[in-house]
Structure formats: structure tokens, C-alpha cells
MARTI-252970 format. One record per residue: residue in three letters; x, y, z of N, C-alpha, C in turn. Coordinates in steps of 0.02 Angstrom, whole numbers, plus 50000, padded with zeros to 5 digits. Layout:
! MARTI-252970
ALAXYZXYZXYZ
...
END
This chain:
! MARTI-252970
UNK501104894249698500934901049671501354902349626
UNK501154905349558501544906749507501884910549522
UNK501594916649550501884923449561502044923249637
UNK502874923549646503124923149697502994929449759
UNK502904934549710502764940549756502184940349784
UNK501774939449747501034937149798500954933949835
UNK501374927749843501314924449900501724927149962
UNK502124932749952502754936649994502194939550027
UNK501674944349974501314949849998500664946050043
UNK500514940650019499904937950069500344934750144
UNK500824934250141501324932350204501324937450249
UNK501534942450231501634950150245500724951150255
UNK500504951350232499804955350270499554949550308
UNK499834943050306499434939150365499844940050435
UNK500574943350433500894943750495500654951150505
UNK500604955850477500424959550468499604961450514
UNK499364956250507498544958050533498644954950612
UNK499144952450605499274947450682499544952050719
UNK499914956050713500414959250735499814967750754
UNK499484968550705498994974750724498544974050793
UNK498384967650782497924967650843498144966150901
UNK498794961850904499154961150959499184967850978
UNK499594973550936499774979650984499124983150990
UNK498604980750959497774986350976497654982751044
UNK497624977451068497294973651122497854972751179
UNK498524974451180498694970551228499364974951241
UNK499334977751295499934983051334500504979251325
UNK501184985151343501854980651370501544978251430
UNK501924973151417501764966851483502254967451540
UNK502254967751592502574968251667502724960151668
UNK503254958751672503954964151706504504964651650
UNK504254959651596504924959751532504944962951488
UNK504344963551464504254968151415504444977151422
UNK503924980151493504234983651517504854986451546
UNK505334980351571505834982851574506324982251527
UNK506204980051492506694979351421506774988551395
UNK506034991051382505944997851343506005000451390
UNK506075000351457506445004751498507155006951506
UNK507515000151497508275000951489508315005151438
UNK508015003951382508285007751311507945016651344
UNK507455017351361507245024151391507785025751448
UNK508075023351481508565025851526509285027251481
UNK509395023651443509975025151395509815032651364
UNK509245031351343508985037551293509115045451329
UNK508695045351397508875051351438509485050951459
UNK509755047151459510375048051472511055048851429
UNK510855046951353511445047251315511935043051318
UNK511745038151352512135033851373512255027551337
UNK512525026851275512405021051219512765015451228
UNK513315015451271513905009551277513455003551351
UNK513125009051394513015002951446512385005651450
UNK511894998651463511214998351469511155001451534
UNK510595004451569510445007351617509635003551656
UNK509545004951711508895002151741508935006751815
UNK508615009051809508415012851903508945015851910
UNK509565019251881510005022351878510495018551908
UNK510605010251876511155008351891511255004651815
UNK512155001451804512054997451756511844992151738
UNK511534989251701511054983351699511374978851633
UNK511794973151660512144970351643511924960951622
UNK511294961651631510914955251637510734955551549
UNK510734958951503510804958851437511144961951396
UNK511454960251330511884964951299511404970451270
UNK511764972251237511344979051208510994981551129
UNK511094976151100510904976451020510014978051014
UNK509614975751065509004976351047508874983751097
UNK509174986451131509144993451163509424997251097
UNK509904997751068510075000851010509425001250964
UNK509254994550951508864995650892508255000450909
UNK507944999250948507525003850981507525011350998
UNK508275012051014508395020351016508685022750939
UNK508805018850889508815020150827507945022350785
UNK507705017650809506825020050807506515026350816
UNK506755025850889506525033650925506995038150887
UNK507655037750861508055043650839507625046750765
UNK507195040750737507025041550667506225045750674
UNK505915041150735505305043250725505125046750796
UNK505435048750847505325052550908505215045350957
UNK505105049351020505145043851074504335039751092
UNK504385034351044503455031651060503445026351079
UNK502925022551089502615015051130502645010851088
UNK502565013651010502395007350967503085005150946
UNK503775009250919504205008550889504575001750912
UNK504645001050979504854995451030504594990451007
UNK504144990050996503454983750998503454978950929
UNK503814984450871504064983350809504684979750808
UNK505214979250832505864976050856505804970150841
UNK505544965750878505364957450870505094955850813
UNK504354959950774504224958750720504714957950675
UNK504934962150662505514964250617506014959150604
UNK506174959550655506614951150672506334945550649
UNK505654944750663505544939750655505264940250570
UNK505344944450530505104947150464505954942450442
UNK506294946050475507134942250446507184934050436
UNK506844934050506506894925050504506634920250446
UNK505954923450417505634920950382506094922150315
UNK506384927750289506924928050250507474924950247
UNK507804923650279508414921250305508184911850311
UNK507634911550331507344901850326507374901350262
UNK507174905450210506794904650125507544903550100
UNK508184908050133508844908350086509124903550124
UNK508864900050171509334893850194509014888850141
UNK508224888650139508184883250113508274881550041
UNK508654887450003508864888649937509404886849938
UNK509824888750003510484888749994510494877950010
UNK510184874050040510124869450057509824864649992
UNK509524864949979509034864549913509024866449858
UNK509634868949822509424873449751509234871749710
UNK508934863249706508734857649658507814858949668
UNK507634860749698506794861849738506674869449765
UNK506534872949696506274879749720505724881149752
UNK505144874049766504654876449807504844875049886
UNK505524873449885505404873049969505834879650006
UNK505844884449961506104892049977505434897250003
UNK504994894649954504314896149941503744895050027
UNK503804888750046503454882750086503904884250157
UNK504324885750172504844885450235504524891450268
UNK504594896650219504264901650287503694903450303
UNK503364899450270502364897450289502464892550329
UNK502844887850343502904883950394503104887450448
UNK503634890550452503774895250505503264899250545
UNK502984903250510502484909550534501974904050540
UNK501664899350541501054895750547501214892250615
UNK501864889850621502124887850707501744892950747
UNK501204891350797500924893850841501324897650896
UNK501924895050909502494897250959502774903950943
UNK503084903050892503264908850829502994913150826
UNK502224912750788501764918750780501644920050841
UNK501534919250889501314922950968502014925750984
UNK502544923950997503094926351009503534932050996
UNK503314932550900503404938750853503184943550899
UNK502644943850920502224949950937502504953251008
UNK503014949751037503304951651123503924956351111
UNK504184959851150504744963251166505234959351186
UNK505594955051158506024949851187506624949651124
UNK507194944051161507824945251118507944938551086
UNK507404934451095507464928251060507334927650973
UNK506944931550965506924931850892507494935750854
UNK507994942050888508494943450854509014939150879
UNK508974932950905509564928350917509364924650860
UNK508834923750845508694916050797508844918950724
UNK508754927250730508854929850649509674927550641
UNK510004929350705510904929850689511134921950697
UNK510764918750728510944912650699510784910250653
UNK510404911950603510084909250537510614913050490
UNK510764918350507511464920850468511824917350481
UNK512084915750512512764911950552512694904850508
UNK512254900150520512114894350468512064895450408
UNK511824900150379511764902150305512494903750292
UNK513034906750308513594907250303513994900550293
UNK513784896450341514334889850349514174886850294
UNK513344883750266513034882850189513454885150140
UNK513504892350132513804895050074514564893950085
UNK514844894850149515624891850137515614883850116
UNK515164879550139515234873250123515324872950035
UNK514834877050015514624877149938515294880349908
UNK515684883449926516274888749892515964894149887
UNK515564898049918515464903849915515844909249941
UNK516014913849906516554919149933515884922649985
UNK516414922950038516154927950099515674921550149
UNK515924916550134515264910950180515434913650250
UNK516194912450275516484914050344516464919950368
UNK516274924450322516274932550346515464933250363
UNK514914927750316514194930250344514184925550422
UNK514634921250424514774918850489514984921650544
UNK515354925350544515744930650580515174936150608
UNK514794938550549514344941950563513714938850617
UNK513554932750589512964930250636513284929550713
UNK514004928750711513864927150767514044933850821
UNK514484938450784514624943650826513894947550850
UNK513424947350773512774949850821512584946450858
UNK512564940350846512004935650889512344936850990
UNK512974940250988513364939651037513114945951082
UNK513074950151020512774957851045511924957851062
UNK511664951651021510844950351055510724947851107
UNK511154941451119511054937551174511414935251225
UNK512034936651189512704932951220513034928551209
UNK513524925351240513904918551212513434913451189
UNK512704914351186512374906051203512214905551094
UNK512344910751069512454911151001512924906750981
UNK513484902151002513984900251002513654893251010
UNK513294893051058512994885051054512424883551009
UNK512174887550976511684888250930512074886250856
UNK512404887450837512984888750783513494884050771
UNK514134883750829514544879650819514654872950803
UNK514004869450841514094862650831514054860150742
UNK513764865950714513474864850643514274863850624
UNK514474870050626515244869850592515724864450632
UNK515784863050700516164857550700516214850650672
UNK515314849350656515094843250633515164844050561
UNK515364847050522515324848750475515604841350402
UNK516114838050446516344832950427515814828450390
UNK515314828850430514814821750422514314827550362
UNK514274831750342513724833150293514004838450227
UNK514784838650230514994841250180515724839450182
UNK515944838750112516644836650091517094840050125
UNK517014848050106517254854550129517594853550212
UNK516974849450256517194850350319517844844150325
UNK517974841050315518674837050301519294839450266
UNK519274845550278519994850550258520054854350318
UNK520744855750321520944859450366520744864850364
UNK520584867450314520524876250283519734877050309
UNK519414871950312518814874250334518674876050411
UNK519254871650462519134873550535519644877550539
UNK520044879250488520444886750505520014894550491
UNK519674893450432519044898950417518504898050491
UNK518474892950508517974894550574518204895450631
UNK518994895350647519204898050692519334905550673
UNK519424906950618519404914750602518634917750600
UNK518094915250595517544918650606517484919450664
UNK517414913550695517424915850786517834921650817
UNK518484921650788518864927950797518314932450783
UNK518194933650702517894940050689517134943150744
UNK516854936650752516344938450800516464939550861
UNK517114937050894517234939950952517334947650943
UNK517754948150892518224955450903517344959350880
UNK517004957750840516304962250858515844965250913
UNK515704959850940515654958551008515864963551059
UNK516694963351048517144967251112517284972051092
UNK517154973551031517164981851004516534984651051
UNK516094981151055515784984051123516024984451181
UNK516004977051191515954975651285516744980551310
UNK517224978451270517884982151305517714988751327
UNK517494993851269517545001751302516715002251351
UNK516284997951362515684996051388515974996151473
UNK516404989651468516614985651528517224994451571
UNK517344997151541517835004551557517215008351579
UNK516695010151542516305013751550515685012951618
UNK515825006151600515235004351668515345001051738
UNK516215002851739516265000651815516564993751833
UNK516644994051883517094986151912516714981051911
UNK515944983851946515564979151957515144976951875
UNK515014981351839514664979651766515434975451738
UNK515834978551725516394973351687516504967251708
UNK516514967151795516374959351807515724955851776
UNK515324958951778514464954951756514554952851700
UNK514844959151654514804955851593515334951351550
UNK515934951351594516384945351572516364939451614
UNK516084939251660515894933651713515324931151707
UNK514874935451725514144934751751513744929451675
UNK513994934051594513804932451552514034926051516
UNK514674925551549515004918151504515134913451560
UNK515644913151592515784905751639515254905951705
UNK515214913451728514644915751774514044908551764
UNK513634911351711513024909451695513124900851682
UNK513724899351663513674891851635513584888651700
UNK514214892751755514104887451813513414886251851
UNK513164894351856512504893651865511934889951853
UNK511954890551782511454887251753511574877351741
UNK512044876051794512034868551801511754866551880
UNK511304872451893511094869051962510524866751978
UNK510404862351930509704857251929509184859451929
UNK509164865651898508184870751919507724863851894
UNK507954861351836507414857051796508004850951777
UNK507634844451782508024839251762508064838851682
UNK508634834951666508814834751606508164832251525
UNK507744831251541507224828151496506604832551512
UNK506634839451539506134843051533505974846751469
UNK506434847451421506154848251358505594841051313
UNK505804835251331505624831651283504784830751278
UNK504524829951353503774831251343503504839251316
UNK504004841951313503634849451289503754851651205
UNK504244846551183504334848251113503684849551063
UNK503304844451075502524843951047502234852351048
UNK502454853151087501974861851106502424866451061
UNK502974866251034503224871550999503134867750935
UNK503024865550879502784863550816502054861550798
UNK501684863850860501004864650846500944869650795
UNK500384870850737499804863050726500124858750685
UNK500694862050657501134854850614501054847350638
UNK501094846350698501134839950731500564837250709
UNK500004838050719499304835350690499224834450617
UNK499664835750576499504835450515500014830850501
UNK499614823950486500034818350467500444818250421
UNK500414822150351500684822250320501594823350315
UNK501664827850350502254829450384502414823650442
UNK502404816950424502714812950481502904808950422
UNK502884809450364503164806350315503814806950292
UNK504254804150248504834803750219505104811550186
UNK505564814650194505664818550155505854818850088
UNK505844822450033506214821949973506794821849964
UNK507084814349923507754813049925508174817849906
UNK508664820049962509254822449941509644821549876
UNK509714826749835510354824149784510914826549795
UNK511524822649751512174824049768512324831649763
UNK512744831749788513084840649794513494839949853
UNK513774847949861514124847849922514154846449988
UNK513244849049991513044850050053512434842950056
UNK512404839450132512094833450145511434836350176
UNK510884840850143510444843850201509934841150253
UNK510184834450255509804831450311510484831150349
UNK510804829750349511504828350379511494835250418
UNK511534841850386511714846650410511134849150466
UNK510514848150446510034848450499509974844650560
UNK510304838450553510544834550616510904838350653
UNK511564840850623512284842450658511974849250691
UNK511484852950674511314858050677510684857450765
UNK510094853050742509664852650793509814847550855
UNK510184843250826510134839050901510774840950938
UNK511254842650921511814846350975511544850351010
UNK511264856750983511124861951003510354859151065
UNK509974854851040509424851751105509744846551180
UNK510354843451131510604840251207510884844051246
UNK511244850251216511494855151253510994859851284
UNK510754860651282510114864751345509824859951365
UNK509614853751347509394848251402509954846851441
UNK510464847351440511114846851510511054853051539
UNK510914860051517510854865151558510254865151599
UNK510174867051668509914864351706509314871351696
UNK509474876751670508944883151682508614882851614
UNK508044879651610507564878951545506964883051543
UNK506894884751482506464888951435506084888751391
UNK505654885951368505294883651283505544890551262
UNK505624896851266505944902151211506634900951214
UNK507084895051237507824895851221507854891951170
UNK507284886551172507094882551082507014884751033
UNK506944893051046506484895450963507094895850915
UNK507654896750916507924896850862508034889150831
UNK507694885150857507634878650825507004878450767
UNK506634882450786505934882250732506284882450666
UNK506654885150638506794886450572507284880750536
UNK507394875450589507534867750563507064867250570
UNK506554864150618505824860750599505584864750522
UNK505504868550523505064872150445505324869950407
UNK506204868850407506504866850334506554858850329
UNK506284855750382506354848050367505584846750339
UNK504934852250379504324851050361504134851350275
UNK504574855750251504524859350208504984854050152
UNK505514850150180505784845150120505304839050125
UNK504744838150195504374832150168503824832750141
UNK503674842150125503074841950068503394842350000
UNK503884843950008504234844949925504034835649902
UNK503944831949946504014826549909503244823649889
UNK502834829149924502094825849939501764826949871
UNK501234822649864500644825749795500144828149819
UNK499804824149872499254827349905499354827849975
UNK498794833749995499004836550052498424831850108
UNK498754824850127498304819950150498304824150220
UNK497654822750242497694823350326497554831450348
UNK497544837650293497774844150317496984844850340
UNK496514843250320495644846450326495814846150423
UNK496004838350420495814835950495496414840050552
UNK496894841050520497394845450558497094852650583
UNK496794855650518496294863550548495924861250590
UNK495414858450557494854856250597495114855950689
UNK495644851650705495814850550761496074854650797
UNK496434858250763497024864150778496214869250825
UNK495834872050763495244876250790495084872950841
UNK494754867650828494284864850889494644864350966
UNK495404863250966495794861951010495674869751039
UNK495884875050991495794881551025495204884751044
UNK494744883251022493914886551030493874881951102
UNK494034875651106493774872251173494164875651233
UNK494864876351230495294880151286494984885451310
UNK495004892251236494654895951268494134897751293
UNK493414891851259492844891551290492714888051366
UNK493324885051390493324882551460493724886851484
UNK493864893051476494414899251524493804900551575
UNK493174902851539492794906051601492564900651653
UNK492234894851627492124889951683492694888351731
UNK493284885851701493814886151744493864891751817
UNK493764898651768493864904151833493314903251883
UNK492784902051871492044900951914492224896651956
UNK492564889051918492594885451950493314886152017
UNK493804889252009494174890252059494204897052086
UNK493564902452062493364907752105494014912652079
UNK494124912452009494464916751991494294923451952
UNK493954929751973493614931451940493604934451874
UNK494364937551873494754938551794494354933851743
UNK494494927151768494484921451702493774921551704
UNK493314920351760492674919051755492224925051710
UNK492404931051706492274935851675492384935351602
UNK492834931851562492984931551506492274929651460
UNK492494932651400491594930651356491814924751317
UNK491234921751317490954915851286491204913951215
UNK491264921951163491144921351088491694918651072
UNK492304920751096492984916351064492944909551056
UNK492744905451088492784897951083492224895451028
UNK491864898651042491144899350998491424900350933
UNK491634903550911491764907550846492374901250822
UNK492834899950856493284895250837493004887750816
UNK492474884850854491974878050841491794880350769
UNK491344888550784491144887050702491644888250655
UNK492154889050665492664889750617492814883950581
UNK492804879550646493304871950646492624868550608
UNK492044868750626491464864950579491504868350503
UNK491574872850492491504876350426492034874050399
UNK492724872150409493154870050363493014862750352
UNK492884859650415492804851750401492184850450364
UNK491944855050352491224855150288491434857250212
UNK491964863950232491944865950155492494866550117
UNK493144863050163493694864050140494234859650114
UNK494394860250043494804853950014495154855549989
UNK495864858150020496324859249974496544853449908
UNK497064856749861496864851549823497794850449808
UNK498024854549845498874853949840499294855749920
UNK499894851349933500024852049990500134860050002
UNK500374864249952500424872149978499874877049982
UNK499294872749964498564877649983498564873550066
UNK498624868550073498624867250159499054868950196
UNK499664871850173499964873850213499884881150226
UNK499624885450191499404892550189498644891450228
UNK498164884950216497654885250257497804885450326
UNK498394880850350498534879150405498834886350442
UNK499234890350423499464893250420498904901650453
UNK498514899650410497894905350415497464903850483
UNK497374895350509497254896150551497524897550625
UNK498104897550614498534900650653498504906850683
UNK498484910450608498364917050637497854918550663
UNK497244914050643496654915750653496384916150749
UNK496904910250758496774908750819497154912350883
UNK497714917050846498114921450889497844927650885
UNK497284931250834496784934550830496224935450897
UNK495954928450867495374927850907495634928750988
UNK496094925051014496314923951075496534931351095
UNK496604936751065496844943351082496354948351096
UNK495784946151029495104951051037494624948451114
UNK494724941451117494214941251177494654939551237
UNK495024934051283495144934651320495884939351345
UNK496194940651321496884945551317496554951251319
UNK496244953251269495934962651271495444962451337
UNK495204957151366494764956751432495304957751483
UNK495904953051507496264954651545496804960451536
UNK496794962451483497494968451477497114972251518
UNK496814976951558496784983451611497174979151663
UNK497204972351685497524970151737498314970651729
UNK498544970751671499244971551646499414978151620
UNK499054981851613499134989951579499314993851641
UNK500144996651642500295002351678500335007951649
UNK500185009451617500165016551592499795019751622
UNK499495021651633498905024751696499125026751743
UNK499395021751789499735021951854500605025351842
UNK500875021651784501515025951768501405033451748
UNK500965034651719500805041551718500985045351761
UNK500615044351830500375045951888501015047951911
UNK501435044251923502015043251952502605049351903
UNK502455047751847502835054151818502585059851810
UNK502035061351816501765068451839502015071451914
UNK501935064551966502285067552037503095069852024
UNK503295065452000503995065551978504295071151963
UNK503965072951904503905081451884503955087151922
UNK503555083851972503205088352030503705090252075
UNK504185085652095504625087352134504645081552195
UNK504095077452163504015071652226504395066952226
UNK504775064552275505145057752291504765051152288
UNK505015046352252504495041152226504905035852262
UNK504635029152275504935023352326504595018452312
UNK504845011952280504585006252270504705001152326
UNK504174996052339504314990652388504354985852369
UNK504834981052373505134975052331505434975052280
UNK505754972052251506184971552192506044974652121
UNK506264981552123506024984752036506154982651986
UNK505784982351915505834979751872506074983351806
UNK505924989351838505754994151794505164995851773
UNK504764992851785503954992651752503685000151731
UNK503785005451775503705012051764504075017351727
UNK504495014751708505105021451707504825024451634
UNK504985019251590504765023251510504005023551510
UNK503415020451541502795021951519502525028251560
UNK502935030151619502895035151647503325041651628
UNK503815040251565504455043851575504775046151630
UNK504865043351674505185044751730505885046151719
UNK506165050251740506845052851743507355050551798
UNK507255050051859507635049851912507425043351931
UNK507775038351995507735033252006507265032852069
UNK506875025952058506475025752123506865022252183
UNK506865024852236507065021552283506785014552327
UNK507195009952315507005002352306506905000852399
UNK506364998352405506354996952487506044990452498
UNK506484986952561506074979552570505424981752624
UNK505054975252607504484978052679504584979252735
UNK505054977152761505324979752823505504985452838
UNK505784988152773505934994652789505464999752764
UNK504904999052747504475003352713504195007152770
UNK504175005252830503895009552887504205017052914
UNK504835013452913505405017352949505685023252881
UNK505745021152820505905026152757505145028152759
UNK504615027752760504045029852740504015037552803
UNK504105034952860504025039652932504595046052900
UNK505185043452887505835049452875505525054852821
UNK505125050852755504935053152716504355055752704
UNK503945060352750503175058852751502885062352686
UNK503195067452668502945066752589503205064752518
UNK503505059852523503735055152478502985048452459
UNK502895048252382502475043852353502675035752362
UNK502495030352388502645024552397502295017752354
UNK502675018352294502215010252265502405005452304
UNK501815001652315501744995052352501404988352310
UNK501344984152338500954977052331500624975152386
UNK500004974952364499464973652418499784969452454
UNK499744961852438499934956152465500644954852474
UNK501184958552462501814957652484501844959852560
UNK501454962152581501404963352661500974958052700
UNK501094955052766500554951952786500514953852864
UNK499694954752867499144956952811499174959452750
UNK498874959352716498954961152639498634970552665
UNK498844974352643498574981452635498014983952621
UNK497604988752671496834987352647497034993152591
UNK496384992652549496224997052504496125004652527
UNK495785007652560495655012452601496325015552608
UNK496245022652606496745026352605497455027852566
UNK497335020852506497855024052465497625028452395
UNK498125031152376498015036652330497755034052261
UNK497955027952251497895025152174497775017852202
UNK497335012752176497565005152175497215004052101
UNK497604997752082497204993552011497474988352016
UNK497104982951983497274975851965497994976551942
UNK498384969151958498934969351937499294961951917
UNK499414962451862499414953651842499044948551860
UNK498294949251860497854945451886497644945251949
UNK497984950251990497754950952064497424956952072
UNK496754957352090496274961052091496684966252149
UNK496554973652140496884979152187497594978552217
UNK497934974252165498614971752179499304975352178
UNK499104982752138499574987552132499144993152158
UNK499754997552198499395001552240499815008652265
UNK499695014352265500185020552250499785024952327
UNK500255026352374500285028052460500625034152438
UNK500195039052505500705043652522501125041152572
UNK501855043452564502085040652628501985038952696
UNK501715045852729501395045152784500805042352816
UNK500335042552758499755038852759499865031052788
UNK500475028352723500755022152732501015019352799
UNK501605025052813501755024352886501165023352939
UNK500755026752951500235027852995499965019652988
UNK499695018852931499525011152927499975006052971
UNK500555006752948500985000852971501085002153042
UNK501135007853076501015008353121500485007453187
UNK499935009053156499515004753180499344997953193
UNK499694993153149499744983953142500334982853205
UNK500814988753188501234986953252500914986053316
UNK500514992553333500324994253386499854987453414
UNK499304986053367498924982453357499204974053381
END
């Protein structure tokens, strides 16, 4: 496009549409999203901004940056449920901007790349979906990109490059802990392969100074938090978040090759576009070799995460901007969008086929929630695929990129308006949590059978901890506290609890009548009858 602001506005509008539909159709999902917002809520109610809290105890599993950002929004707009769900999309927006800046720093002679790279990143299905969740990984991705941008600027001799690296490392440590070092440091340590500056001792002195600066920023929180949180919390954040996690992560939970067959899922739908399998635009001479930089960034990180046995696809989310940069380099050398129409048709057809098969799969496996899903999302995407095949003829690679990104957005929107909206009541805990909040405000003691992940604290605006019981402890505790209320999960008892007699019952995470609220005296009577029988 000749007007960059129009291009940016179009991308912002498309992202806003996806976000609005996700917010309107999907609740905060248990157990991760509800837990993280509950941690922020408990910090807020306690006025404890150093130490995260969950159910009356320090929460050492995650650093505080996400929780601080949630509380900052509450300070501006009041406590609400919508602001926490905007933090990750805003981090995603920062990722798009930083990806464009990194493209400009790596290929200053190819201005089209800084326009295409954000579209490629947003159009990546995994990124577009993940940007709607309350999670830490997009915050980490933005910090990684900030640090890498600092590296490239330092290699080009720009002032403040290592300071930017230090800021990225420090914020990354506050976002998700020391894992930020694995994402950023390999590119810095291997700088001799991608920049002449990396062959000088001053480069490594700057690198050490940046790491020290980033560590100082993270420790400015960690040291006072450790003092405020007590010995167990101190040991958890200094050992459990560093050496302890490394030791546990090599417990062989997944084989080393686990990521390899799943990598194609991360780069859909772009994997289906054969133009992106071409050679990238040749790099011109300069202080930075961009393709060697990408290799020094992406390959060691993938190898490192493959060696760590604990694996989830979201751990590789910070690599997606690198894939987008590679794709934009390929398209910068392309004259025609070869295969774009087929890629979009295949994307929509595969998405429509998957959504269309869900009801049949549910009927076959006797899963009532899936069997009741509507058929129209699959039919709509199939019709869209047919329309694209008949009418869409992009003339330029840029138009093809935007068309495929629009296809990704359409897929996410239709999935939310169809199956996600239909399944949402089984994951929406707000009504249940509000009932707990009213009971607690009236003076009732609340107990929870099984591990408590904070599902109800924010949604119910609870201000006191729940008593956490095991299934074996439930009967005795309920007899001693007959006026209390007990949250229980039907199938966690053997045999499952009856529905009759419960104060409240609802579906839970796809399980019919899985979540229950009992008066303690009634639950004690039911469990006593079982022992007598």
C-alpha cells in the first residue's frame, strides 16, 4: 500500500474484530486464566504489590509483571473483567510493532519487509488465537523482541543498543523468569557469525553489562519480594524459578523430538503457501548478516527447548516473529503470489471440515456437548473456500498476505461464534463464583475439595481463602462444619456424587454436571450413607 497508515489501520481493525468476538463469546477459562486474574485480584485486595498471592498463600509460580499490568488497568478504570483480557492483546500489538522494527533494523534497504512482517505474524493462526488468552507468553515474546532489537542496534553501532537489550532481559525476567535468557542470549553469544562487531571484545563486555543490567532490574523486585514473602517463597523464586526448574525440566516428560512433528502447526496457514518455500531476497552487504542472525536466534532456542523435557507448543511462541521475518524476506523477492489462492482455499476448507466434523464426532463418541454443536460454521467456511476459489485473484504478494491473514481472522471468528460460544456455558464460572461471593459476604465458610487453582476468587470477588480438602478429608470436615458450603467435583468421588441434594450444579470443562455446591451437612450425610452401605 502507498499509505502505510491505511495498512496499519486495517491490521488494527482486523485484530480488534478478532478480539471483540473472543471477548463476547468466551469467558475467562479455568483453570489458567481464572487463576492468573485471581492472583492479581488477591494482590489488589491485600495491597500486596511485591508478592503475588493465591488463596491466602504466596504464589511463586510466576513473576509479577502480568499481575502488575492488570492492577495498573484497575487503578485507571476500576476493577473489571475486561481489562485483564486486554493485556495479552496489547502485548501482541507490541509484538507486531517490534517485529516491524526488527525487520527494518535487519533489512533497512527493503522497506516492504517492515510492512509485511506484522501481517505474517498476525496471520499465523497460533499467534492470532493465543493473543486472546490471559497468558504470560506474549508478554515474554515482546520482551524477547525488545532484547533482540537491542542486539541488532548494538551491532549497527547505534547508541543505547545494549541498554535496550538490558531492558528486554529485565522485563522478560519479570514476565516469565530466567527463560528469557534462553531466547535472547544465544544470538548475542553467536554474534561473531552474523556481525563483525561480534568479533571484538567490546561486544562481549557490552553483553555482560546488559545481562547484569537486566538481572539488576529483575532483582530489584525479587530481593524485596523474597524478604516480604518469607523463607518458603524466597526459596521458591530463587531456586524453584531457576535451578530447580532446570533440574525438574530434565525429567523426560516428553522425548527430545516432540516439537519436530508439531512445528508445522505453529506456522499455519503460511505452510500451505508454496511461494514461501522459495529462496529469500539476497542480503546486501552491511554490518549485520540478517539470515545468520535469524539462524543464531532460532536454531539454538529450538534445540534448547527440545532438550528440556517439559514441552508445550506455547513455549515456542517467541520464535514466531522470526518465522514471520523469514517469510517477509521470501516475499520481498517474489513478483507474483504463486499459490496464494490455493493456500487460502485449503485453509478455509480444512477449518470448515474440522468444525463440520465436530458434531458427528461428538455423536459417535457419545459426547453430548460436541454432538449439539451447530453445523453452520463448517458450511460457512466451506462456502467461503468456494468463493475464494472462484473469485479471488491477488495480483501482488502483499495482497495475498493480507488475504491469507483475513482468512485466519475469519477462521478464528467463526470458531468463536459457533462451537466456542456453544461450549462456553460449560466453562463459564461467573454465576457459580458469584453465589460463593454472596455466601462468603454473608459469613459462610467455604471449602473446596481437591486442588484449588483460584477459579472463583476474582469472578466471585472473594476476600477470604477457601479451605482446601482432599476427598478423604471431606466427610470428617463437613461433619465438624455443618453450616459451611463445600465446592466439589462430582466425578472426583468414587462413585460420583449424586446430583440430588446439591445446592447448585453446573457443567464444568466439558463434563456434564461436573461442578457442585453442597451444604456441608448434606454432603456429610451423603458420604456417611455410602460408608454404611
